[in-house]
VMD Tcl script that draws the C-alpha trace (Angstrom):
set ca {
  {22.62 70.99 24.05}
  {20.05 70.38 21.20}
  {19.16 74.28 21.20}
  {22.72 75.20 20.69}
  {23.48 77.11 17.64}
  {26.99 75.95 17.59}
  {26.36 72.27 18.56}
  {23.79 71.51 16.35}
  {21.93 69.14 14.58}
  {25.69 67.87 12.88}
  {27.23 67.40 16.01}
  {24.56 65.26 16.61}
  {25.05 62.95 13.93}
  {28.85 62.99 14.06}
  {28.48 61.88 17.56}
  {25.87 58.92 16.62}
  {27.39 57.83 13.87}
  {31.27 57.49 15.75}
  {28.71 54.89 18.09}
  {27.16 53.05 15.70}
  {30.52 52.98 13.70}
  {32.10 51.31 17.22}
  {28.96 49.25 17.57}
  {29.31 47.42 14.15}
  {33.80 47.44 14.62}
  {32.29 45.52 17.84}
  {30.13 43.32 16.32}
  {32.75 42.23 13.38}
  {35.43 41.78 15.95}
  {33.53 39.36 17.88}
  {32.76 37.25 14.46}
  {36.62 36.85 13.99}
  {36.85 35.72 17.75}
  {34.33 33.17 17.19}
  {35.21 32.11 14.01}
  {36.25 28.68 15.47}
  {33.08 28.49 17.68}
  {30.85 25.41 16.42}
  {27.72 26.64 15.26}
  {28.45 30.48 15.76}
  {26.24 32.75 13.14}
  {28.52 36.14 12.26}
  {25.96 39.05 12.55}
  {26.38 42.71 11.31}
  {24.36 45.84 10.95}
  {23.26 47.83 8.21}
  {25.58 51.25 9.31}
  {23.02 53.75 7.11}
  {20.14 52.45 8.76}
  {21.55 52.02 12.21}
  {22.41 55.48 11.80}
  {19.02 56.61 10.53}
  {17.47 54.82 13.64}
  {19.61 56.00 16.09}
  {18.93 59.61 14.89}
  {14.84 59.26 15.12}
  {15.04 57.29 18.72}
  {14.85 59.00 22.12}
  {17.58 57.53 24.64}
  {15.70 55.22 26.73}
  {15.87 56.32 30.76}
  {14.81 52.52 31.72}
  {16.21 48.99 31.81}
  {13.60 46.45 29.94}
  {13.63 43.33 30.18}
  {13.29 42.05 26.66}
  {12.86 38.18 27.13}
  {11.70 36.32 30.14}
  {14.94 34.45 31.35}
  {16.66 37.82 30.95}
  {17.68 38.91 34.62}
  {16.13 41.81 36.36}
  {17.58 43.51 39.39}
  {14.64 42.46 40.90}
  {15.73 38.73 40.38}
  {16.93 37.09 43.67}
  {16.62 33.09 42.46}
  {19.62 31.54 40.27}
  {19.54 30.75 36.81}
  {20.09 27.11 35.48}
  {22.55 26.51 32.34}
  {20.86 22.70 31.41}
  {23.90 21.37 29.24}
  {25.61 18.60 28.79}
  {29.77 17.72 28.31}
  {29.81 16.20 25.30}
  {33.13 14.77 23.15}
  {31.37 15.79 19.85}
  {33.07 17.85 16.95}
  {30.46 18.99 14.55}
  {33.16 19.92 11.70}
  {30.57 21.04 9.32}
  {29.91 24.25 11.02}
  {33.16 25.43 11.84}
  {33.40 27.58 9.19}
  {30.52 29.75 9.69}
  {32.64 33.20 9.48}
  {34.26 34.13 6.73}
  {37.83 35.75 7.52}
  {37.79 37.36 3.80}
  {34.61 39.03 4.47}
  {34.73 39.78 7.96}
  {38.08 41.29 7.23}
  {36.46 43.55 4.54}
  {33.52 44.85 6.93}
  {36.61 45.64 9.10}
  {39.10 47.82 7.07}
  {35.31 49.37 5.40}
  {34.00 50.36 8.68}
  {37.66 51.22 9.64}
  {37.65 53.79 6.56}
  {34.00 54.96 7.40}
  {35.70 55.90 11.15}
  {38.32 57.70 10.11}
  {36.42 59.56 7.56}
  {33.42 61.12 10.37}
  {36.37 61.81 12.83}
  {37.67 63.71 10.11}
  {34.02 65.23 9.47}
  {34.31 66.24 13.90}
  {37.62 67.52 13.72}
  {36.85 69.69 11.03}
  {33.44 70.68 12.73}
  {35.54 71.96 15.64}
  {37.83 73.68 13.14}
  {35.57 75.38 12.20}
  {34.19 75.97 15.15}
  {37.00 77.54 16.83}
  {37.99 79.76 14.10}
  {34.15 81.17 14.08}
  {35.07 81.75 18.12}
  {37.79 83.87 17.68}
  {36.41 85.77 15.20}
  {37.61 84.60 12.18}
  {41.22 85.22 13.23}
  {40.92 88.70 13.86}
}
mol new
graphics top color blue
foreach p $ca { graphics top sphere $p radius 0.5 }
foreach p [lrange $ca 0 end-1] q [lrange $ca 1 end] { graphics top cylinder $p $q radius 0.2 }
display resetview
């Protein structure tokens, strides 16, 4: 589809932008869901930088371990989780996620997502109009 004149670079950018926006929505939702988790650090991504990186990268055709403790399909060894039960609660690390900031980020991302969808709809309308030969 990269050679296609109908579905060209614009469609690729729109598709990647939708993926980045969906990924950011998942991160923000995770931040909100873990608002009361002790020691949780909120994560986010820069939409523009991520989209630029996504447009320049090839899709990977393999899975790669980024850490020696990650599981791979070949490993038959069970992993161990060394931990202990604790009754202590660290009340000073409960407010690491600011709900107002996260809701603002969610709203901003929602506006970007709706704008991208509108671009996709307009691109489809233009393509449909061209296929119909301008309404003849």
